[in-house]
N, C-alpha and C positions, 0 to 999 in steps of 0.2 A: 588254316593256320598250320605251319609246319611244327614238327616236334621240338625244334630248338628255340621256338619263339618264347619270349618272356611272358609269363602269366602271373597275375597278382591275385592273391586270395581275397575274396570279397565277402565270404560268408561261411559259417559253419553249419553243415547239415546235421540237424539234431535227430529227427526221427520222422517216420511217416505220419501223416495227419489225415484221418478219415479213410474212406475206401476208394476214392477216385484218383489216386496217384499223387496227391499233394504231399510235399515235404515241408516240415517246419525248418526254416533257415534263420539262424541268428546272424544278422548283418554285421560285418566287420568293415563297414564303410560309412561315411557321413551322408551318403546320398543313395540309400537303398532303392528308392522309387525309380531312379534312373538306371542304376547298375543292375537291378533285378527286374527290369521291365520286360514285358511280353515281347518276344522276338529276339532277345539277346542270346547270343551263343556263349555257352559256358562249358567248362571242363570240370569234372570231379577229380580231385587230387587227394592222395593219402597224406599221412603225417610227414612223409619224406618229400612231399611236393611233387610226387610222380603221378601222372594222370592214370586213373583207373577206369574212367568212362568219359566219353565225349568224342567229338563235340555234341552237345545237347542244346536244343533250342527251347527256350522258356515259352510254354504254351499259355500258362495263367500265372498271375502274380498279384498278391494283395497283402496289405498290412494286417497283422493279427497280433494284438497286444504289443509286446516288444520284439516280435519276430515277424517273418514274412512267410506266407504260404505260397509255394512255388510248385508248378507241375511242368513236366517236360513232354514235348511232342514224342509220340511213340512209346510212352511209359504210362499205360492206361489205368493201372490199379496199384493198390497198396503193395501187393507181392512183388511188383516190378521194382519199386523204390526202396523196399526194406533193406537190401544190401548196402545202400548208400549211407546208412546211419553212421555217425561219427567220422565223416569225411568232410571235405571242404569244397566250396565252389571257387573256381578261378576264372578270370577273364583276361583276354589278351591285353597287355599293358597299353598298346597303342589305341585301344578302344575307350580307354578311360580318360577323364579330364586330367591333364598333367598338373603336377603340383604348381602352385602359384605363390609368389611372395617368398616367405620364409618357410614354406611347407617343404617336406622331403619325405620320400618313402623310407621306412625304417631300414630296409635292407641296403639302402644306399649310404647310410651313416657309417658303415664299416669302412675304414680307411680315410675318413675325413681328418684333415689336420686341425688341431685344436690350439688356439692362441688365446692369450689373456687380452683383456681390453687395453693393456699397455703395449701389446704387440709381442710379448714374450712367447716363444713356442713352448707348448706344454706337452705335446705328444700327439698320438693318433688314436682315433676311436677304434677299439678292437672288438667290442661287443656291446650289446644293449640288453636290458632286462626290463620286463614289464612287471613292476611290483604294484601292490594295491594302492600305494601312494603316488603312482605315476611312473612314467618312463625314466630309466636311469641308464646313462652311458658309462662304459668302462673306457678309460683313457690310459694308454700305455705311454708313460713318460720315459725320459732317458735313464732314470734310475729306479723308478717304481711305477706301479699302476695305481689309479684311484678311480672311485666311482663318483659320478656327478649327476645329480638330478637334472633331467632335461626339462627345465622350467624357464619361463620367460625371465624370471629374476636372475637366472644364471647364464642362460644361453642368450646373449645379446644380439648376435647376428648370425644368420645362416646364409652362406654363399654356396648354393647348390652347384653352380657352374664351376666355381673354383675349388669345390670340395673342401670347404673350410668353415669352421665354427669359431666365433669369437665369444669367449666366456668370461664371466666375472666370478672368479673362484673365491668362495668364502675364506676368510682368514683361518689358518690352521689346517686347511685341506692340502 
């Protein structure tokens, strides 16, 4: 994979586990068994999304409570993987199942046009926030911005190809 290829973060590297080079990974995907499977090529990225190690090939992978234990080829022991703590695992976007139906990658939401169910243009998505209550998008309108929970009751339609959301805005917002 070249340096300019798009990578998507699929897990947070928490800490080494045991002495044989396993890392505890908190999955950030709905299908960790496939995404973190043996033989998968991954990159380790920092908080800025810059690669700090890789490409790495997953040698072993298994579910462990809410996490996954993963080891990499050529990383034989705990001391080799200790520097990876508090980083993230990323995979080439083209290797993952593309979003289907009304699914969308979060980073793609920026710039989506937002319209009401009546067809009135409301603005553009300028940011998103992950709050304990769920995902919230920031919409920059012609006169002001507002926050809108990204919930099925409010986001009625997602047109990924047309980069458009149809929303049912509660009265008073």
